Steps between C-alpha positions, in 0.01 A plus 500: 500500500380137538661200354299212359641147564407139448398508865231753403386268227478216756296714727268624242450163339407359847252775559322492179529132384620288786790258512521264206487121532791461254778683676574686832520874458777478761723333251706686233224589265669792324534321168206264521213592285160595649352222291742242633409619853135425425376857466251574221483825294232644740730455797785665328271794385381534862864519614563767237202695632631488861843607383335807345316576819791459731791617290323736253646319200251394235562186316273483189320163452693432173831564679415266779488208261859586396625484866496133572700488821547689827846619379336648187235680703768640733712616203196675347378667825816631663602756214147633496503542883815704461348712222186582705 
């Protein structure tokens, strides 16, 4: 069973949307909103699509909007990995 972490969020964000100008992804980003990091909704949706591909956890588009930080994404994904 895999575990999804903030490091996975960093890696996926870099791969699908690049490094933001507003903050270093190497900083503690766990509670920083994607919007404050400079990512738009399309970048976050792309991240969700890649999470689904890699971890087999679907995050519906309407749910993505309710998960504003890396911690929120991690808390959403991990129980669903365990259930899969």
